[in-house]
N, C-alpha and C positions, 0 to 999 in steps of 0.2 A: 427433469433436470435436477441435479443434487445440490446441496447446500454450497460445497467448495466452488462448483462452476456458477452458481448464482452469484456468490459474492465476488468471485473474480470478475465476472462481467460488470457487476456494478461499480467495482473500483475501476476497472479499465474505461468505461464510460465516463465516470467521473473526472478521472485524472487527465483524459484526453480533452475535457472542456477546459481545463486549467492551463495547460502548456501551449507553447508556440509550435513545437515541432511534433505533431499528432503521430507522424509515421515512426518516430524513435521510441514511442512508449511501449514497453514490454511488460507484462504482468505474468507472473508464474505463481503456482500454487503448490505448496509441499503439504500433504495431509498425513497425520500420523493418528494413533489412537486418542491421544490427548490434545493435539493443537492442529489447527490449520494456519499455516503461515503464508500469507499473500505478500510476494515480493514485487515491489515496483521499480523498474529501470526506466531512466530517461536520458536524454542528453543533459550534460553538465549544466548547461545554460538554463534548463527548466527545472532543476532539482529544487532551487530556492522557491519556486512558484508553488510547487508541490508541498514542500515543507511549510512555507508561509512565515510571516513574522512571528518571531517566538514559537513557532512549531504549531501555530493555531490550525492552519489547513490540514496537516496530517493527524493532529489530534481530533479534530471534527470528524475526519474520514474514518478513525478508529472507533470513535464513538457510534457512528451511524452504522457502520458494519456490524459492530457487536449489538445495536439495537435491532437491525434486521435478523441476525441470526438468533436472538432471544425471542423476538416476535414471530418469526416465520417457522422457526425450528426449535421450539421450546424444550423438547425432549432430548436434544443432542447436548451432551455434556462437554464437547470439545470447546476449547477457547480459541478465538480469532485473534492474530496478530498480524500487523502490518510492517514491513520492512522496506527501507529504501535502500536500494543497490546503489553503490557508489564505485567509482573507479579508484583503485588504491593510489594513483597519482594525483587525485583531484585536490584542490586547495584545501578543502574540509578536512580531508583525510591527513594531509601534511601538518595542518594546524592542530589536530588532536594528538599527534606523535610528540609535539614539543612539550 
């Protein structure tokens, strides 16, 4: 199992422990020569749980995935990023536009 698959499975497992609608969690990975971008999608009502108060949950998940990558795959120079996929019509997206 490669690094991107391992990290994707870890993120998906962890996020599914946080949310209410487990079946709606979708985790995709985009790999390039410099980056591994893990995208997390979930139901709108669960996005706040993934992000957490003041972004604490998503920040902790970013730190843990980076630590796993740096410990288990120290020779890999790619950086790991997490993204929350949001629907463009969500309340959060509308607030950001104002």
